[in-house]
Structures are given as C-alpha cells and as structure tokens.
N, C-alpha and C positions, 0 to 999 in steps of 0.2 A: 433494426432501425438505425442504430448508431453506426453500423458498418456502412450503410447506404449514405448516411450523412457524411461520413469520413471520405467516401469515394468522391462525392461532389466537391467537398472542400479541397481534397487533394488535387483534383483536376484544375480547380480555380487557382490554387496556390502555385502549382507547377507552371501554368501559363503566365501567371503574374511574375513569378521569379525569373522566367526567361527574358523578361523585358529589362532586367538589371544586368549590368556587366559582372564578370566573375569577381572583380575587385570589391563589389558590393558585399561580398561575404564577410568582410571585416566589420560591417555595420551590425552584425549579430552580437558583437562583443561590446558591452557597456560597463564602465567602471571596473574593468579587469575580469568580469564574469562573462563566460561564453554563454550566450542566450540560445542554447540548444541542448538536446538530451532528452531523458525520460527513463523509464524503467529498463528499457533495452540497454542503455548505457550503464546503468547501475549494475545490472545483471552481468554484462560483459566484463565489468571490472571486479568480478568476484562477489556480487551482492554487497558492494562496498558501502559501509555507512560513513566513511571518512572523506567523502568527496562532496563538492557543491554541485547540485544538479536540480533542474526544475521539478523533478519527481518529489522533492521534499516539500513542495507547496502542498501536497496532499496531507501533510502533517502540520506544517506551520504556514499559515496564510501570509505572514509578514514577508515571505520570500517574493510575493507578487510585486513588491517595490523594485526588485532587481529584474524580474521577468515581466516588465510592462510591455504593452502593445505586442502581445504574444498569444498565438493560437497553438494549442498543443494537445497531445493525448497519445494513447497507445492503440495500435492496430491489433495487438494481442498475438496469440499463438493458436495453432490448430494442429490436431493430430487426427483429423477426420478427412473425408473425401474432399477433393478440390471443389471450391465454391461454397463450402459451409462456413458459417460464422466462426471466428476464432474466439478464444476465451481471454478474458482480462482486458477487453476494450473499454476505453472511456474517452471523453472529450472535454476540453476546457479552454477558457480564454481569459486574458487579463488586459484591460484597456486603461490607459492613463487618462484620467479626467482632468487633473491639474498637475502641476509640477510635483506635488506632494501626495496626491491621492490616486490610488489605483483600485479599480473595481473589477471583479471577475466572477466566474461561475464554473462549476464542474458538474458533469453528469456521469455517474458511475452505475455499473450494472451489478447484479448479484454475484458475479464472479470476480469482482474487483479484489485484488489480492492483498492490499496493504492493510493489515489488521490494526495498525496504529492510527489509521485515518478515520475521521467521521464519515468518510465516503464508503466505508466497509459495511456490508449488510450481513456478515457472517453470524454475528451474535443474534441479530433479530431473527434470521431464518432458522437458527438452532432452537430458539424458544418456540417458534411457530411449529416446528416439527414435534416439539414436546407437547404443546397443547393439543395438536391434532391426535397425538397418541393417547392423550387423556380422554378426549371426547369421542374418538373414533372417526375414521374417514378423513376427509381433507376440507373441513368447513372454513378454515382460515387460509387465505391465499398468501403464499410466500411473497416477500417484498422484492421489488426491482426498481430500476430507474431512480436512483437516489440523487436528488438535486442539492448541490451546495452553492450558496452565494457567499462571496468573500470580499473583503476590502482591506487595503493596507495603506497606512498613512505614515509619511516620513517626517520625523521631528529631528532636524539636524542630522546627526550620525546614528540615530535610532529609528528603526521602522517598527510599527506596531500593527498587527493584523488581527482580524476577527472573521470567523467563518460560522455559518449556520447551515445545517443540512436537514432535509426531511424526506421521508418516503412513507407511503401508506397504502393500504389495501382494504377492501370491504367485500363481503359476500352475503347478501341478504336474500332470504327466501320468504316470500309473502303469499302463501296459498289463499285462494278465495274462501276456503273453509276456516281460516284462522290458524293460529299456531305459528306465528312468524319466528324465524331464527336469524341470527346475524353473527357472522365471524368477522373480526376486524383486527388489523395489526398496524403498527406505526413505529417509526424510529425518529427521534429528534436528537440532533447533535450540535454541540457548540465547541469551538476551539478558539484559543487566543494565543498569540505568539509574538516574539520580539526577535529582531535581528539587528546587531550593531554593525557599524561601518567605520572601522578605523584601520590604519595601515598595519598596526601591530596585532590587534586582536579582533576576531569576529565571533560574536556569541549568537548561537541559534538555540532558542528555547521556546517551548510551547506546552500548553496544558489543554486537554480536551475532556469533555464529558458526553457520553452517549447513553441514551435512554430508550431501549427497545421495549415494546410491550405487545401483547396479543390477548384477545378475549373472545369468548363465545357465549352467547345468550340464547336460551330456549325457554319456552313457557313452563312455568311451575318448577323450574330448577334454578338454583342460585347460579349467578354468573361464574363461569370458569375463566380465570385470568392468570397470566404469567407476565411478570415485569422484571426488569434488570437495570442496574446502573453501573456503568463502566467509566472509570476515571483513569486517564493516562497522562503521563508527563515525560518529556524528553529534553535533553540538553546536549549541545555539542559546543566545543570551544576550539576555534582555529587560531592557534598561537604561533606567530611567525618567529622562529628561532634565528633565521638568517635569510639571505636572499634566495636560498635554495630549499631550506628545510622548514617545515611547519609541524607542530605537535597538535594532535587532535584527540583530546580526551572526550568521552561521551558517556551518557548515562540515560537509562530508561526505567520507568516504573509504571506498573499497571495493577489496578485492583478492581474487582467486580463482585457484586452481590445482588441477590434478588429474591423474590418470593413467588410461590405458586399457590393459588386458591382454587380448590375444586370441591364442590358439594359442601361448602361451608367449612372445609378444613384447610388450614394454611400451613405451608411448609417452606423452609428456606431452600433456595437453589444452592448448588455447590458454589463456594466462594473461591475466587481465583486471585492469586498474587504472583507478579513477575517482577524481577529486578535484574537489570543488566548494566554492566560497566565495561568500557573498552578503552583502548589506548592505541591510536593510530599515528603513523609517521608519514608525512607527505614530502616527496622530493621532486622538485620541478626545475628543469633546466631547458630554456627555450620552449619548444613544443613537446617535450617529453615529460610525462607525469608518471611517477611511481608512487603508489600509496597503498597502505595496508597495516595490519596489526592484529593482535589477539583481542578477544572479547570473552567475558564471563557472563553467563545468563542462567538464572535460577527461576523456575516457575513451579507453582504448586496449586493443586485443586483439592479443597477440603469439603467432604460431604458430612453434614452434621448428623450425628447419630441420634438414637432414641434412648429411652430408659433401659432398654434391653441390649442396645448395640452401641459401641463406641464411635467417636468421630473417626473418619478414615481420610488419610491424606496421601495422595499420589503426587510425587514431585519428580523433577528432572533437572539435574545440574549439568550444564553444558560448558565445558572448558577443556582445552581452548577451542574457541571458534576462530578460524583463520579466514580473513577476507583480504585478498591481495590482488592488486590490479595494476596494469601498465597501459598507458595511452600515448600515442605519438602520431604526428602528421605524416602520412604516406605521401600525400600530395596536397596542393592547396584546397582541393575539393574532396579529399578523402582522409579519414582518420582510422587508424588501426588500434585494436584493443585486445588485451589478453588478461584473463582473470582466473583465480583459483579460490575455491570455497571448500572448507573441510571442518567437520565437527566431531569432537569426542564427547560423549555424554554418559551420565550415570543416572539410571532411572530407579526410583524407589516406589514400590507398589504395596498397598496395604489391603487386606481383606479381613472379613469377620472370622473370628474363631470362637470356640466355646467359652462360656463363663465370662463374657464381656471382654475378651482379649482380642489381640490383633495378630494376624499373620503378616509378615513383611518379607519382601524380596528386594534385593539390591543387585542391579546388573549394569555392567558397562556396555555401552553400545557405540558403534562407530557409524554415524550417519553417512549417507552417501556423499562422497567427495565429488566435486564437479570442477572440471577445467572448461573454461568458456573462451571462445574467440568471437570478437565482435568487430563491426565496421561502422563508420559513420560517413554519410554522403552529404555534401553541401552544394546546393545549386542556388546561387544568389543568397537570398534570405531563408530559403527552404532547407530544412535539415531532416534527413531520414537516418535513424539509428537502428541497428539490427544486431542481434546475436546470431551467430552462424550455427547451423546444424553440423556439428563436428564430423558426423558420418560422411558428409559431402567431402570434407578434406581427406578422410581416410580412404575413400573410394578412388580418389585421384583420377586417372584416365578412364576409370570405369563409369564416370559420370556421363561420358559422351556416348550417345546412342543407347543408354540404359533406360528402358521403359519403366523399370521398377525403382528408379532413383527417387529418394525422398526430397522434401522441400529444402531449398538452400538456406533459408532463414528460419530460425526457430521463434524469434520474437521481434516485433517491429514497433518503434515509436516514431512519431511525426511531430514536427514543430515548425512554426513560421514566425520570424521576428520582424515586425514592421520597422 
C-alpha cells in the first residue's frame, strides 16, 4: 500500500517539479539547512550520526521546524525479484500552519529500521512472538502500519516538538457454541524534543517512551499478557569552532523492562540497557562536507534468575565504531557521497553452571565493515537520494548487456520541499 502511494506521489511531484526552473533548487535550502535527504543519505555517509538530515525527525520531532512544507520518506531496498515491495519503506509530511507552528505525520511499517524511533515496531513484534509461543499458534496478530502525528513550535531560537504514535491489532473468534477467544496487541509511543538555532551552537535533544503490549484471553483460563516499557534519550551538540570546523559530541541512552503473566504466574522480561557516546568532527568548505569520528557503545541484556539459578547478563562493548562520510556537488543537480562504517566489539556471554554459578565467555568480534557510495539527484524542489550497489561499480563495462546484472541502487529516499 505504501509503495503504491509513493508511486502516485512521485509522479505528481516529478510533474510539479518540472514546472519550476533549475534555479528553484536553491529554494530547498532554508536557514542554512538543505531541505533534502533521508536514510539513504545517512547510510551513504557511513551511517553517520554527526550530520543534520531530515531522517532525525524520526527521533526528534522538533526538527520539523526546519523541514516544514516537506513531503518525504524512504522507498527502501529490495533483494527480491523485480516488482516486489522493498523493505524499510515509510512516508511522512510536515506542513507549516503558522510562522511558528508545524504539524506533520509519519506512517511506518513493521520493517522500519530505526530502533530509536517511536515509529519502530521491533519491540512490539518481539513480545508478540513471545506470547504466541506461550499460548501456541498465532492468535495475536503482529503489528504493522504505525501512525505517528507530530508537531513542532518555534519559540525564538528554540524549537520544541512532540510526537505521538499508535499501532494495534485484534483477532477475535466468536463461535456460535460459545467459548470466545481474543488476541490483541498495541503499541503507544510518545517523544518530546528540542532543537536550538544559534550561529555558534545547535543542540538536538529528545526523550521517548514506547509501551508495547500483547494479550490473549480464552474461557476459564487467566489472561496471558506481556508488556514492556522502553525509555530512550539522545543528544547531539553542533559546536562551531570556526567557519570551517564544527565539533559534534553525541550521547544516547536506552533502558527497557517488562513483565509476562501466564496462567497466574508473573515473571520479568529480560531488562536491557544501552549507553553510547561519540565525538564527531565536521569540516565544510563550499559545497564539500567531510564529517566523521569514533563512537563507544555498550549494551547489556540481563535475565533475572530464580532461587536455583543466578542472574545472567550478556553484553556487548563496541569500540571504536567508525562513521566517516564525504559529500560534494558533482553538478547543480547532482551530489556525490562516499562513506565508511566499521565496528570492533567485545561480547560477553553468560550461561548457567552447577551450584548457582556462571560460565562466562569473552570474545572480540569484528563486525562487517562497509564502504558505501551514494548519489543525490535534484529536479527543482524534488530530491532523490540513493546508495549505490557497489557491485555495479565493480562490474564496470560488464553492466552493458549483462542480463544477470543486479540493481543499480541499494536504497532510495525521496523528498519534496515546497
């Protein structure tokens, strides 16, 4: 459904954009911020957390103040046969109601990848899998089509944003002979954020709370229910050191806990904690942007033990995480990008041993490094950003007349700035 909607919107926007001259491309930039981009741009810059991009509206709704009168989203990626829906698609818009108020909305699917966003359904569908495993079969329908409405209000040099999201499902069985059953699930999310607008410092900070839950009721049996609460916070500071250099420290924090009730017995879900800090450096001269830096990320999952078994904690320490990206104008209508992403991690895993003791293993892992090439196209106020399938570049002349050649683009984002 979202892909068909995007197809219609794309055709309308392309036809509309062709009515503007090429010089109208400059109108996508307001207040020094280029009103184009998306996850394809972030990915092409090495999954870069140190850049300003509309993708971060998915975490902090206050960015809608900068990306007003803006239709945007991702066309996703696909590794299937031609014509099949891609993964990671979503759509959104922000419209300016007054000079200071912007209202918007986003519709995300169950494959939306930003786990720090209230648009993500990963946690909800994880507990739905868990409750279906408890009761047997698939009586609880996994969630999809998560709708978020958001608003951003500008107070001088400060923007304040608020977002609310909801997704739900139900599965009722009402036989004529009686004995009705019902499986239901929902997720409610809230986020609030601020963005400052000064020449020297720009602060981006937000906090979110997400509450997924699922339940199953059947006659003569106590309700089976699983619920969880996830709290997340993030902050970035863009500090201008000179006309060319900016320092970008960042921090993230996540904690989650929950309970499962089955047949009158209650137990705690594994508790999760994650902490990340990073330090990026941005260098911009003219239309050339070079940005990147190291990051430290620690996450742990603790499963509560019993009288006979101890608590078990599995953790992962990732350092350094490298995110490096370069962006430059190839032409007035085309942008080139190159990025690199690499992670070194140390995983600690615990298992039960005899006499209430714990076995522990510690292992260094080198997660898959990734070099990414991307491009951006601008036709009037329409922007199409893409990451390249690097195998296309490696094939070179073999692309011509090769029936087995793969797709040229790996991921696509689309935006239109009014």
